[in-house]
Backbone as a printed PyTorch tensor [residue, N CA C, xyz], in Angstrom:
tensor([[[111.0080,  49.9990, 128.0290],
         [110.5680,  49.5270, 127.4700],
         [109.9790,  50.4960, 126.4880]],

        [[110.6450,  50.5170, 125.2490],
         [110.1620,  51.6300, 124.1490],
         [108.7950,  50.7330, 123.2760]],

        [[108.1580,  51.3200, 122.9270],
         [107.3020,  50.7020, 121.7080],
         [106.4660,  49.9370, 122.1020]],

        [[104.8750,  49.7660, 121.5290],
         [104.3610,  48.9680, 122.0900],
         [103.6010,  48.0660, 120.8440]],

        [[103.9330,  48.6120, 119.5380],
         [103.0950,  47.9960, 118.0940],
         [104.0070,  47.3620, 117.6190]],

        [[104.8960,  46.3390, 117.9080],
         [105.8390,  45.7830, 117.4190],
         [105.5440,  44.5740, 116.5800]],

        [[106.1500,  43.7520, 115.7530],
         [105.8440,  42.7880, 115.5310],
         [106.6250,  41.6290, 116.4040]],

        [[105.8640,  40.6950, 116.4500],
         [105.8840,  39.0270, 117.0430],
         [105.1120,  38.0480, 116.2870]],

        [[106.1950,  37.4170, 115.7100],
         [105.8570,  36.2530, 114.6760],
         [106.3550,  34.8190, 115.0450]],

        [[105.6960,  33.5380, 115.0290],
         [106.2580,  32.7120, 115.4440],
         [106.3790,  31.8960, 114.0920]],

        [[107.2280,  31.6030, 114.0560],
         [107.5170,  30.4390, 112.7430],
         [108.1840,  29.1340, 113.2720]],

        [[107.6440,  28.2350, 112.5120],
         [107.9250,  26.4780, 112.7460],
         [108.5980,  26.1180, 111.3040]],

        [[109.4750,  25.5620, 111.2250],
         [109.8140,  25.1130, 109.9140],
         [109.5490,  25.8140, 108.9290]],

        [[110.1010,  27.5000, 108.9620],
         [110.1710,  28.3800, 107.9700],
         [108.4160,  29.0350, 107.6730]],

        [[107.4360,  28.4280, 108.4670],
         [106.1950,  28.5620, 108.3150],
         [105.6970,  29.3230, 109.2700]],

        [[105.0700,  30.4220, 108.9340],
         [104.0920,  31.3910, 109.9290],
         [102.8720,  30.5900, 110.6560]],

        [[103.0950,  30.3570, 112.1580],
         [102.5130,  29.6350, 113.0290],
         [101.2410,  30.8850, 113.7630]],

        [[102.2680,  31.7180, 114.1830],
         [101.2600,  32.9600, 114.9720],
         [102.0420,  34.0930, 114.6560]],

        [[100.6880,  34.9730, 114.5870],
         [100.9850,  36.8460, 114.4530],
         [100.9430,  37.5740, 115.4460]],

        [[101.1980,  38.1940, 115.8950],
         [100.5610,  38.5790, 117.3130],
         [ 99.7260,  39.5260, 116.9670]],

        [[ 99.2290,  39.9100, 115.5180],
         [ 98.0250,  40.7810, 115.4270],
         [ 97.1200,  40.0650, 114.8730]],

        [[ 96.9540,  38.2860, 115.2910],
         [ 95.7130,  37.4930, 115.4180],
         [ 95.5320,  38.2720, 116.5460]],

        [[ 95.9990,  38.0410, 117.6710],
         [ 95.0690,  38.5900, 119.0590],
         [ 95.2080,  39.8750, 119.8040]],

        [[ 96.0610,  41.0080, 118.7460],
         [ 96.0240,  42.3380, 119.0430],
         [ 97.1930,  42.8290, 120.3190]],

        [[ 98.1360,  41.4340, 120.7110],
         [ 98.6110,  41.7290, 122.0690],
         [ 99.7360,  40.4860, 121.4960]],

        [[100.9350,  40.4250, 122.5380],
         [101.8980,  39.7950, 122.7180],
         [100.8270,  38.3180, 123.2460]],

        [[101.5880,  37.1920, 122.8350],
         [100.6530,  35.5080, 123.3970],
         [101.3900,  35.5950, 124.6980]],

        [[100.6580,  34.6630, 125.3590],
         [100.9080,  33.7190, 126.5260],
         [101.1670,  32.3720, 126.0620]],

        [[102.0710,  31.8810, 126.6270],
         [102.7460,  30.2630, 126.4190],
         [101.2610,  29.5010, 125.8620]],

        [[100.1820,  29.7880, 126.3070],
         [ 99.2930,  28.9270, 126.3480],
         [ 98.3320,  29.3820, 124.7750]],

        [[ 98.7190,  30.7190, 124.0940],
         [ 98.1420,  30.9180, 123.1350],
         [ 99.3120,  30.6000, 121.6490]],

        [[100.3010,  29.8760, 121.8650],
         [101.0890,  29.6380, 120.9200],
         [101.2170,  28.1430, 120.8880]],

        [[101.6740,  27.3690, 122.4740],
         [102.1020,  25.8670, 122.2230],
         [101.1100,  25.2630, 121.7630]],

        [[ 99.6980,  24.8440, 121.9180],
         [ 98.5700,  24.2990, 121.0300],
         [ 98.9690,  24.6940, 119.4900]],

        [[ 99.4520,  25.7420, 118.8570],
         [ 99.3990,  26.1410, 117.3850],
         [100.8150,  25.1960, 117.3860]],

        [[102.1190,  24.8960, 117.7940],
         [102.8440,  24.3940, 117.4830],
         [102.5990,  23.0070, 117.9070]],

        [[102.1200,  22.3830, 118.8050],
         [102.0500,  21.1150, 118.8150],
         [101.4860,  20.3270, 118.1080]],

        [[100.1130,  21.0010, 117.4760],
         [ 99.1500,  20.7610, 116.2030],
         [100.2430,  20.7830, 114.8530]],

        [[101.0650,  21.5730, 114.7240],
         [102.0210,  21.7620, 113.6570],
         [102.8320,  20.7010, 113.4990]],

        [[102.9520,  20.3060, 114.7700],
         [104.4400,  19.3080, 115.0650],
         [103.7110,  17.6550, 114.8250]],

        [[102.3340,  17.2500, 114.9440],
         [101.8210,  16.4130, 115.0150],
         [101.8660,  15.5430, 113.5840]]])
């Protein structure tokens, strides 16, 4: 797999929920799921 500095963003209903740059690495599910749940509540 080439590259290590790609973009990884998660959007919900067109709004940014998570950016890889928030952690400096690709997220684990436990990093993103709470953010999604919070936005869906």
